[in-house]
N, C-alpha and C positions, 0 to 999 in steps of 0.2 A: 476421445474428447479432443477437439482441435485446439490449437494454441491461440485462441482469440483472447482479447482482454477480458471479456466476460468470463470465459472458462477458467482463465488463470486466476482471476479474482476469487471466484467460487472455490477453486482448488486451494488457494492460500488460506481462505477463511476456514475451510474444513480441516486443513492440515494444522492450523493453529487453534482450532476449536473456538473460533470467534463468530458470534452471531452478528447480524446486520446492526442491531441496536447498539451492541458493544463497540462495533467498528465506528459507528457514527459518533459515539462518545469520545473514542480515542483520537479521531481525526478532526472533529469539529464540523464534519460534513453532515448534512441532514439525512434522516432515515430515507427520505424520498430519493435523494441522490444515490445513496447506496443501493436502493431498490432498482433504480433505473440502470445502474451499472451492472448489477447482477442479473437483470433481465435482458441485457443487451440493447436497451433503448438508446443509451448514450455511452460513449467512452470518455474516461476522465481526461481532462486537460492537464497541463503540466503541474500546476500547483496541487490539484486534487490527487493526481497520480503519485506525486512525492509523498503526500500525507498518508495515502493508502499503503505505499511501499514501506514507509517507516513503521506504521502501526502494525503491519503484518510481518515485518522483518524480512522482506523479500527485496530482490533487486528490481529497480524500476524497469530495466530492460527486459527482464524475465516477465514481469507483469504485463508488458506491452506485447509479449508473444515472441520475443527473440530467443534464439537458441543459446542461452547462457545459463549459468548456475542460478538456481532459485534464491539461494542465500545472499544476503547483502555482504559486500566485502568488508573485512575487518577495518580497513582504512576509512571506509565510509562511516562506520560506527564510531571510530575514534574521532573523526572530524566533527561529527554531530555532537558527541559528548563534549568536545573542546568548545564548540560554539555555545552550548548550553552553559557551560561553566563561565565562559566569557560574558554571556548575557547576565548571569546571576551576579557578577562582580560589578556591573554598571550601576 
């Protein structure tokens, strides 16, 4: 399997045991968008890529096909949790 966005997305979904419908719920993206990504019709733009990476707990760079670790960095997770806490306090 080559390291294309489509293949990495499918691989991450299989690794996490997440179906397209569940991924759509977790990301707020439509099922049609998820289908287009998994079928290689389109590649996700920055915002959608970020949502997919967070929902699948993978690195954005890895999802784009770069030769980096699949897992998100701990510092990224901590920063996201801090942002969520700050938003909840508003």
